[in-house]
N, C-alpha and C positions, 0 to 999 in steps of 0.2 A: 455518619455524622459528616457534612461537609468539612473543607478546611476552613471556612469562616467562621461555622459555626463553632466549631472547637475552640478555636482561639476567642472568640468572643464567653466561651465557657471559661476557658482559662482566663480570663482577664477578668471576670466577674467571681471567680472562687478567689483570686487576689487579692483586689479589693473587700470582699467581706471575710478573709482570716485579718485583714488590718486591726491593731486595735485603736481605738480611738478613746481618749481621754475625756470623759461626761462628767460635767459639771450640774450639781443638784442643788438647789438652794430654797429655803420655804417662799411662798408668794405670800404677799402682803394681803390678798385678799382671801387668805386660805388655800391649804395643798401647796404643790410644789411643782418648779418648775427644772426642766436639764436641758442643756444644750450641750450641743458637740461645737466647740470653737473652732475645729479645723474644717466645720462644715457649716460655711455660712449660712443663714436662714434655717438651721438644722437645729429645731427645738420641740417640745411636748410641756403641757402643762397640765394638772389633774389633781 
């Protein structure tokens, strides 16, 4: 593995290991919405 690829892999592993607080709340139309406030625009619903 090249040095650049190893560095990218280490960086990816670092970010994947971080703990992000998740907010989950009921949706007005049924189901739930969850979002990660530390990652603007990151949310899901269902």
